[in-house]
C-alpha positions in Angstrom: 17.9 4.9 -84.4 21.5 6.1 -84.4 24.0 6.4 -81.7 23.8 9.7 -80.1 26.4 12.0 -78.7 27.6 12.9 -75.1 28.6 16.4 -74.5 32.2 15.7 -75.4 31.3 13.8 -78.6 32.8 10.5 -77.3 36.5 9.3 -77.6 38.2 8.4 -80.5 38.1 4.6 -79.4 34.3 4.7 -79.0 34.1 6.6 -82.2 36.1 3.8 -84.2 34.3 0.8 -82.5 30.8 2.2 -82.4 27.9 0.6 -80.5 27.5 -3.2 -80.9 24.3 -5.2 -81.3 24.4 -5.9 -77.6 24.1 -2.2 -76.8 21.0 -1.9 -79.0 19.5 -5.2 -77.5 20.0 -3.6 -74.0 18.7 -0.2 -74.9 15.5 -1.4 -76.5 14.8 -3.5 -73.4 15.4 -0.6 -71.1 12.7 1.8 -69.7 14.6 4.4 -71.7 14.1 2.4 -74.9 10.5 1.7 -74.3 9.8 5.3 -74.0 12.1 6.3 -77.2 9.4 6.8 -79.9 8.5 9.7 -82.2 5.1 9.3 -83.6 5.8 11.1 -86.8 8.1 10.6 -89.8 11.9 11.7 -89.8 12.0 15.2 -91.2 14.6 14.4 -93.6 12.3 11.4 -95.1 9.7 14.1 -95.7 12.2 16.8 -97.0 13.8 14.3 -99.4 11.1 12.1 -100.3 11.6 12.8 -104.0 14.9 12.1 -104.2 14.2 8.5 -102.8 11.1 7.7 -104.7 11.2 9.8 -108.0 7.5 9.8 -108.3 7.2 5.9 -108.2 4.5 4.3 -106.3 4.6 1.0 -104.4 8.3 1.1 -104.2 10.0 -2.0 -102.4 11.9 -0.2 -99.6 14.6 -1.3 -97.2 14.9 0.2 -93.8 18.0 -1.3 -92.3 18.5 -1.5 -88.5 15.0 -0.1 -88.2 14.3 -0.1 -84.4 10.7 0.8 -84.0 10.7 4.0 -86.1 7.2 5.5 -87.3 9.0 5.8 -90.8 7.8 2.2 -91.5 4.3 3.4 -91.0 4.7 6.7 -92.8 6.1 4.6 -95.8 3.4 2.1 -95.8 0.7 4.8 -95.7 2.3 6.0 -98.9 1.5 2.8 -100.3 4.9 1.3 -100.4 6.1 -2.0 -99.4 8.4 -1.8 -96.5 11.2 -4.4 -95.1 13.2 -3.9 -92.1 15.8 -5.6 -90.3 16.4 -5.2 -86.6 18.5 -6.9 -83.9 16.1 -6.2 -81.1 13.1 -8.4 -80.7 11.7 -6.2 -77.9 11.8 -3.2 -80.3 9.8 -5.0 -83.0 7.2 -6.4 -80.6 6.9 -2.6 -79.1 6.5 -1.4 -82.7 3.5 -3.4 -83.5 1.9 -3.0 -80.2 2.4 0.9 -80.5 0.8 0.9 -83.8 -2.0 -1.6 -83.3 -1.1 -3.7 -86.0 -1.9 -7.5 -86.2 1.1 -9.6 -87.1 2.4 -13.1 -87.6 5.8 -14.5 -86.5 7.8 -17.2 -88.2 11.3 -18.6 -87.6 14.0 -17.6 -89.9 17.3 -19.5 -88.7 19.4 -17.9 -91.6 19.8 -14.8 -89.6 19.5 -16.5 -86.0 16.0 -15.0 -85.6 12.4 -14.6 -86.8 10.3 -12.6 -89.3 7.6 -10.4 -88.0 4.9 -9.6 -90.8 1.9 -7.4 -90.7 -1.2 -9.1 -91.6 -1.9 -6.7 -94.3 1.4 -7.9 -95.9 2.7 -4.3 -96.2 5.4 -4.4 -93.4 8.0 -7.1 -92.7 10.6 -6.8 -90.0 13.3 -9.6 -90.0 14.7 -10.0 -86.2 18.1 -11.0 -86.2 21.8 -10.5 -87.4 21.8 -7.9 -90.0 25.1 -9.1 -91.4 23.5 -12.5 -92.2 20.6 -10.7 -94.3 20.9 -11.2 -98.0 19.1 -12.0 -101.3 18.0 -15.4 -99.9 15.5 -13.6 -97.9 14.7 -10.5 -99.8 16.1 -8.6 -103.1 15.4 -6.0 -105.5 14.9 -3.0 -103.4 14.4 0.1 -105.3 14.9 2.3 -102.3 16.7 2.3 -99.1 16.2 4.6 -96.2 18.9 4.5 -94.0 18.1 6.8 -90.9 21.5 6.5 -89.1 22.4 2.7 -89.4 25.6 3.0 -91.2 26.4 6.2 -89.4 26.1 4.4 -86.1 28.5 1.7 -86.9 32.2 1.8 -86.5 34.4 2.2 -89.6 35.5 -1.3 -89.5 32.2 -2.6 -89.8 30.7 -0.1 -92.6 32.1 -2.2 -95.4 30.4 -5.3 -94.6 27.2 -3.3 -94.0 27.4 -1.7 -97.7 28.1 -5.3 -99.0 24.8 -6.4 -97.6 23.1 -3.3 -99.2 24.6 -4.0 -102.5 23.5 -7.6 -102.4 19.8 -6.7 -102.2 19.2 -3.7 -104.0 18.1 -3.3 -107.8 20.0 -1.5 -110.5 17.5 1.5 -110.1 17.8 2.0 -106.4 17.9 5.1 -104.7 19.4 5.4 -101.3 19.5 8.3 -98.6 21.9 8.2 -95.7 21.1 10.5 -92.5 24.2 11.3 -90.5 23.4 12.8 -87.0 25.1 16.0 -85.9 26.9 15.9 -83.5 27.6 12.2 -82.7 29.8 9.8 -81.0 30.4 7.7 -84.2 32.6 9.0 -87.1 30.7 11.2 -89.3 30.0 10.2 -93.0 31.5 11.9 -95.9 31.3 11.7 -99.6 34.8 10.1 -100.1 34.1 7.5 -97.7 30.8 6.5 -99.3 32.5 6.5 -102.6 35.2 4.3 -101.6 32.6 2.0 -99.9 30.2 1.8 -102.8 32.8 1.7 -105.4 32.7 2.3 -109.1 29.5 2.5 -110.8 27.8 4.6 -107.9 27.3 8.3 -107.6 27.4 10.0 -104.2 25.8 13.4 -103.6 26.1 15.6 -100.4 22.4 17.0 -99.7 23.7 19.3 -96.8 22.9 19.9 -93.5 19.1 19.9 -92.2 18.6 21.5 -88.7 16.2 19.6 -86.7 13.1 21.2 -85.7 12.0 18.2 -83.6 12.1 18.4 -79.9 12.5 14.5 -79.7 16.1 14.8 -81.3 17.0 18.0 -79.4 16.5 16.1 -76.2 19.3 13.9 -77.4 21.5 17.0 -78.1 21.1 16.6 -81.8 21.5 19.8 -83.9 20.3 18.2 -87.1 21.4 15.9 -90.0 23.9 15.7 -92.9 22.2 13.9 -95.6 23.7 12.0 -98.5 22.1 10.4 -101.8 23.8 7.4 -103.3 22.5 6.1 -106.7 23.8 4.7 -110.0 
């Protein structure tokens, strides 16, 4: 889940830095983090599903910095193969508990963490450092659903994030970015995404979607600016 705003939108130093990995480890361990769960898919994932999948079935889909989002379940139910990465083991354990999924755990030293995999084999979540993830673990993703991961990072960390994405996606990959409004992080823009991805990629602004979910309104969110990145 992306960083949320305070009533003043945060100061400039906070916007530049963005919340670090320790913030999310502590958040998902807290009582507030354990109670933070929306048991239905993100409204923009529903709205822009066709742009992400183009009618394709069984798509290998990447969900970076996934927390314990129900989107993983929704994507699996639609027949897709889902892979997430998350720094908080507490969030991942709670995800499997909440959804009553049996799972296996194996060490994954290359990201200083572990791999959690559902017994059905349709959901994998790597617990560890996102910036150490790469094609040595997974590659050839045909879809990326970024529900606020890039948005939550400070600008200095965004190029490294996009480098990881570009190392594991296929040439046919479709990417959706969710940009929470308002936010304590720097908002995304078409020029920034064009600069991050470089030549060969197209960036489309999909406009603003007002949230209808009380879950997001409780975090003082008004909605989401959405962006589509593709070849």
